[in-house]
C-alpha positions as CSV (number, residue, x, y, z in Angstrom):
1,M,0.0,0.3,0.1
2,K,1.1,3.6,-1.1
3,L,1.2,6.3,1.8
4,S,0.5,9.6,0.3
5,I,1.8,12.6,2.6
6,I,-0.2,15.7,1.5
7,T,1.3,18.8,2.5
8,P,-0.2,22.2,1.8
9,T,2.2,25.5,2.6
10,H,3.0,29.1,2.2
11,R,6.3,28.8,3.8
12,L,9.5,27.1,3.3
13,S,11.2,27.6,6.3
14,H,11.0,23.7,7.0
15,I,10.4,22.3,4.0
16,D,13.5,20.5,3.4
17,E,13.9,19.3,7.0
18,L,10.2,17.2,6.5
19,Y,11.6,15.9,3.5
20,D,14.6,14.6,5.1
21,S,12.5,13.2,7.7
22,I,10.2,11.4,5.0
23,K,13.4,9.9,3.2
24,S,14.4,8.8,6.5
25,Q,11.7,6.5,7.6
26,T,12.1,2.7,7.1
27,Y,8.7,2.4,5.3
28,K,9.4,3.3,1.7
29,N,6.4,3.1,-0.6
30,W,5.3,6.9,-0.1
31,E,4.5,9.6,-2.3
32,W,4.6,13.3,-1.3
33,V,2.2,15.7,-2.5
34,L,3.3,19.3,-2.1
35,Y,0.7,22.0,-2.5
36,L,2.6,25.2,-2.9
37,N,0.9,28.6,-1.8
38,G,1.5,32.6,-1.4
39,G,3.5,33.0,-4.2
40,I,6.0,30.0,-4.0
41,T,7.0,28.2,-7.0
42,K,8.6,25.0,-7.6
43,K,12.1,26.7,-8.4
44,D,11.9,27.9,-4.8
45,L,12.3,24.5,-3.7
46,S,15.4,22.3,-3.1
47,S,17.2,20.6,-5.8
48,K,17.0,17.3,-4.0
49,I,13.2,18.1,-3.8
50,Q,12.8,19.0,-7.1
51,K,14.5,16.2,-8.5
52,D,12.9,13.5,-6.5
53,K,9.9,11.6,-8.4
54,K,8.1,10.6,-5.6
55,V,7.7,14.5,-4.8
56,S,4.7,15.9,-6.9
57,V,4.7,19.7,-6.8
58,Y,1.5,21.7,-7.5
59,V,1.1,25.1,-7.3
60,D,-2.6,26.8,-8.1
61,E,-2.3,30.2,-9.2
62,K,-5.9,31.3,-8.5
63,T,-5.3,30.6,-4.4
64,A,-1.9,31.7,-4.6
65,Q,-2.6,34.2,-1.6
66,S,-4.6,32.2,0.5
67,K,-3.7,31.1,3.7
68,N,-6.8,29.1,4.6
69,V,-5.2,25.9,5.2
70,G,-8.8,24.0,5.4
71,Y,-9.1,25.1,1.6
72,L,-5.9,24.1,0.5
73,K,-6.0,20.8,2.2
74,N,-9.0,20.0,0.4
75,K,-7.8,21.5,-3.0
76,A,-4.8,19.2,-2.5
77,F,-6.3,16.2,-1.7
78,H,-8.5,16.4,-5.0
79,L,-5.6,16.8,-7.0
80,G,-5.8,14.5,-10.4
């Protein structure tokens, strides 16, 4: 079974630390869905995150300034 980790965020302050934590887990069948907000783009992420095929990065320009976590989680869960 694949574990999906969904992270909506508008700050990058702990993203590398979170990525390293996910990578260090013993369970290896995972995917990380990173939903960027607040004007953050994929180019703002570290190269190790950008290159990892287990990481999917989404940016919704329509909600780029929203800080409503519930709304962003809902959008991230319904990505297809």
